[in-house]
Structure formats: structure tokens, C-alpha cells
N, C-alpha and C positions, 0 to 999 in steps of 0.2 A: 262298761260297754266299750269305751274307747280303747282300753288296754287289750281287750280280747280280740279286737278287729283291726288294730293298727297295722299289723304286718300284711294284711291282705291288699293286693293290688286294686281290688274293686272298692275298697273302703273310701268313702268321701265324707267330709264333715264341713259344714259351712262355718265361716268366721263367727257368725252370730251364735251358732250352737256351741262352738269351741269356747267362746267367752262366757256363755251361760253355764256350761258344764264344768269349767276349770277355774272360774272367777279370774280369768286372765286380765291383766292390765296392759296398757300399751297398744291395744288393738281396738278398733272401732269399725263397725259396719252399719251403714245407714242405707235405707231403701229410698226409692223415689227418684224423681227427675234429676236431682243434683246429688244423689247418693253415691256411695262408693265405699271402698275399704281403705282405712287409714291405719298406719302403724307408726310407732315410735321410730325415729331414724336408725337406732341401733338394730331393731328388728328388721327393718327394710334392707339395711346393708347386709346382714347375715343371710337373708333370703336371697338377695342378689348374688352373693358369693356361692350359695348352694346351687343356684341355677347355672352360673358361669364361673367355674373355679379360677379363670384368668383374672377376674376382678380381685381375688384374694391376693394375688401376687403383684398387682400394679400399684 
């Protein structure tokens, strides 16, 4: 399902679904008052560089 819809602009998947469907490690999503999405530092830096390419060159 992920592969067939991944190219669509309207496709969205939650972190929780991603972890469950791909057995991903290094990501964690918790719900609730003090919940949030947490990632291994390497994953977080790669995501930051994807959002702002300037980070990649500094």
C-alpha cells in the first residue's frame, strides 16, 4: 500500500503507522499530554537537511 501511493501529493501516513508497517527503528510516536514524535539524531538531521538544504552545507 505504501509503495503504490507514495508518489501522490495527497498521500499521508502517520509516524505510528509507518513504524508498524515497516518495522522501523529509530522513530517513536507517543500520544497524550506529554506525547510527541521522537527520532534518532541521524534521522532528525537528515530530515532537517531535507527541509532546509542550507543546513547541509553549513
